[in-house]
N, C-alpha and C positions, 0 to 999 in steps of 0.2 A: 601612652596617658601622658609621659613629659610635655611632651609640645604642647599639649591642648590645652591640656596648667599654666603652662608661658602665657600661653596665645591667651587667654582667660583673667592672668594679670593683669597683662599688657595694657587691657580692654578696660578692667576696672579702674585701672590706671589711666586711662587716656580719657577718660567719664569724672572719675574726681578731676582732673587737675583743670583738662578745656569744655566740660559741659557741664561742671555743679557750680554757680557762682555766689547761695546761699549763701552766708555765715554762720559760723558753727563757733561758740564760743570759746569754746575748750580745746578746737581742734583747728589744724592750719592741714584741710582740703588740699593745697595743690604739693603740700612738700607730704603727702600720703600720697596720693597720685605719683610723683615722683616715684616715691617707692618703692609703688608697687609693679609700676614699667620696666622699674632698673631690677627684681627679685627677678620678676615675669621673665626678664629678657637673663636671666642667669639660670634661669631655670627649662630655658627651648635651648641656652649652649652647649647646658653645662649634660641634657639628653642627648645629644645630637654627639656628641666628643664622648658620653658613655658606646652608645649604638654605636661609634665609628671602631672603636676596641673592642665592643664585641664579634663585628664582625669579622678582626684580623688574628681574632688569639684560634685553631688549627680547631673542630669540630671526628672526632675519630669512636667508630662504633664496631661496637664486640656483636660478633653473627653465634651464638656458638655450632655445637652442632645440626640441630636443629632447625635451622634457617631465621631464629628468634632476636630479633636483640633484648640484649641485654643492655 
């Protein structure tokens, strides 16, 4: 889910930066687009980092005398 969110933010940022040429009085759409793209890249990088950390942790299952996983 995190990678999908990151890609979504990058796409929205790219549309704001490169696709919209309208001028909005109080907003700088180019700056907002760059902020979204950087935030999206950060989300993707952090998600991949967390997936790598989670994969490296050992997983142990306890099985009771009936054979059920506890």
